N, C-alpha and C positions, 0 to 999 in steps of 0.2 A: 501493499500499499503506502507506503512512504516513498520509493525508488518509482512511483508511477505521479503518485503528490512534484514532488522532484521533478520528475519527467516534464510534464505539461507547461512549471513551473518556470524551465531552461525555453522549453519554444515558446512559452508566450512573449518570456526575455528579449531572444531569440528573430521576434517578429517587430519587436519592438525596437531593440536595435537599428536595422536594417529598413525600420520607419524613419527613424532618425536620420538616416544614415542620408537615404533620397531624401527630406524632405530640406533638412542641413547644408548637404550636396548639393541641391538643386537653387535655394534661397544664400548662396555665399560664392558660387559663380561666377558674378562675374566680377563680384567684388576680389576675389583669389585673380582672376588676369588678368586687374589690373596694379595688384600690392601683393608682392608675396608677403609682407607685415597679416593681412587677410589670413589670406592662404594660411597661414598659421595660426590665426585669432578664430578662425575657423573649424581646424582640426580641433583642438588645443580646446575648444566649448565644444563640441564631438563628446573627444572623448571623457572630458567631464559626465557628458550627459550619461554614455555608458553607467561607467562606475555608479551613479546614483541608480540610473535602470539594476543593477547588478546587487546592487546595497537589497533594493526596494522588492525586486520580486524574488531574487533567489540564492540571499544572505549573503551574498557572499564581496566584499569589503576590498580596499588598496588598503596597503602599506607602504611608504616607502623608507629608507633605511639610511643614516648615511647622508653623506654629503652631496646634493647635487651638481653636478661640472655645473657650470656655466660661462664658461671662455671653450677659445676654440680650443679643443680635442678630439680627442677618438674615445669611443666607449663600443668599449669591447662584451656584449653581452654573450650571457646563458640564453637562449633562445630551445624553447617547451610551449609553447604557444599563444596564436595567435592574442592573447591577452599581453603577454612583456608586450609587447607590438606598443597596447593602445597604452599601457601605463608609460611607457618611453616619451611615445606621440604628446599624451600627455602632462609627463613630465618636466623634460627638458627644456630649455627655454629658445632651443634656435635648429633640436633636429635636422639629420641628413640619413637617409637609408641607405646602404646598401644595398637592394633588393635583387631579383629575383628578375629577365625582365620583361617573364607576362606577367607582373603585373604591374607594367607601365599597362598593358589595356583592359582590365579590369574600370566595369564601371562604377565616376564619381573617385572610388581610390585610385586608381591611376593616374586621372588631372590631378588630384590636388596631387599624391605627390611627385610630378612632376612641377610639380609649382615651386615647388618647394626646394628645387635642386636635388633629389633624390641621383641617386649614382644607381641606373639599369643596367644587371650584366645577364651577358650570357653566357651559365658556369658548365656549358658545352662545345661552345666557342674554346679556339685555341686558343685568343687573343683576348679570353679572359679580363685576364691581368689586367693588358697595358690599357687596356676599355675603361676597367677601374677604376687606374691612380688615372687617368685622363679624364674622364669622368667626374674624382670627385676636383681634380685643379680646375676643372672651366665652374666650379662654384668655390674656392674659396675667394671671392674679394669677395661674399653674400659668410662675416664667419662664422661658425656653427658649433653643433657637437657630432661629428662624424657619425654613427653608428655600425657599427657590422661584429656581424654572429662568428664569430669563431670556427665552428663547428661548421658552420655552411649550410647551415639547413633545422629543422624544432627535431625538437631530440629528445623522448620519456624521461622520466625524472630514472633518474639514476643508470639510464645506461648508457656507459662510458665509449664515445666519437671523437675519433681524436680529433688534431684544431690544423690546418689549414691555415695555410701561410700569407691568405690574404690581410688577416689583421698587422703579419709585421708587417707586409709592404708598402699598407699605409705608414709603420710605423717609419719604416725605414727611407722612404718616399719623402714625408714629411715635416718627418724633424716634429711629429707633436708627441708629448704622452697622454695618455692612453688611461683611465679611467676603465676595469674589470666591474664587472657587473653584474652578480648573482639574482637566479629566481627562486618560483615553487609555483607560479603559475598552472606548469600541465598537470599539477594536483588533481585542480581545482577545474581548469578547462580544460582537456584531451584532446589532442588533434585529428582524429579523426571517434569524434566520442557527439552526442545529441545532449549531454547533463552536463551544467555548471552546476556545481557542487558550492554551497557555503561551506565559510574561514573566509580565510585572510591573507588575499597572493602578496604578495614580500615582492619589491622588486631593491635592493639591495646594493648602491657603489660602494667599490672596496676602496681600497686604497688607492691615488695617483699610479704610477709606474712608469718615471720620468723619461726624458729622451738619453738618451746615449750607448742604451743597450744590441750586443746585433741579435740578429731573429731569431736563431736558437733561443737563446739565452731570452727576448723576450717568450716565446711560446713556450716555455718551460713554468717561465713566471707564472707569462697567462694562465696558465692550467692549474697553480697552484696554488694561485687564490682564490681563480672563479670556483670552480669543482666542490671542492670540499668547501668554499661556504651554503656552496647549491645544496650542497646534504647534505647538510647543520640545518638550510634551513623548512626542510623534508620532514628530517624529527622533530618541528617548534609542539 
């Protein structure tokens, strides 16, 4: 009975979330085309509407821990769920995501992602790394937080997956500090599940990794920071 009720609430939440996306996405389209600041404003407001809907309908709250990055940096984040994207978008002041190229063509989401300067990457292309760096470089005139998922895709809570070269390439190419971020969002919002479970979804910003490490040292430290912190969040 409880699972059935939770599923019903989850479906209501999902419908409300997409309805809000349609309404706010259409309402903000022209302002977003005229100004990147307006695009950020509508995206941030939408994320906070989603947080309210989650809390009200399914009892899922959001908690931010650590110091939220404010200046230009790389944010290398654990990726477990679409929810952790929404949390980062609603929390960081000026995020730009390294994202799958296919997202560019997603209705409304893709439009706003391109307006704020996200970097679409075709991960199957032989020139994917160079294209990513080129796309990011084009947006450096508008400093913000470059968000990348170092494992390259969503990884279920507790599952081990290797860290790829993308985050290290950004770190070396642009000489920016990197803020690791851990999460437990996948516990409450699974990749292939309709259920949205009650609880507290956490994104935790960890101590900054300063510039100056070589690629191997950087990846080793990044993994050593993110993985244990994310695992600790699973035990909360």
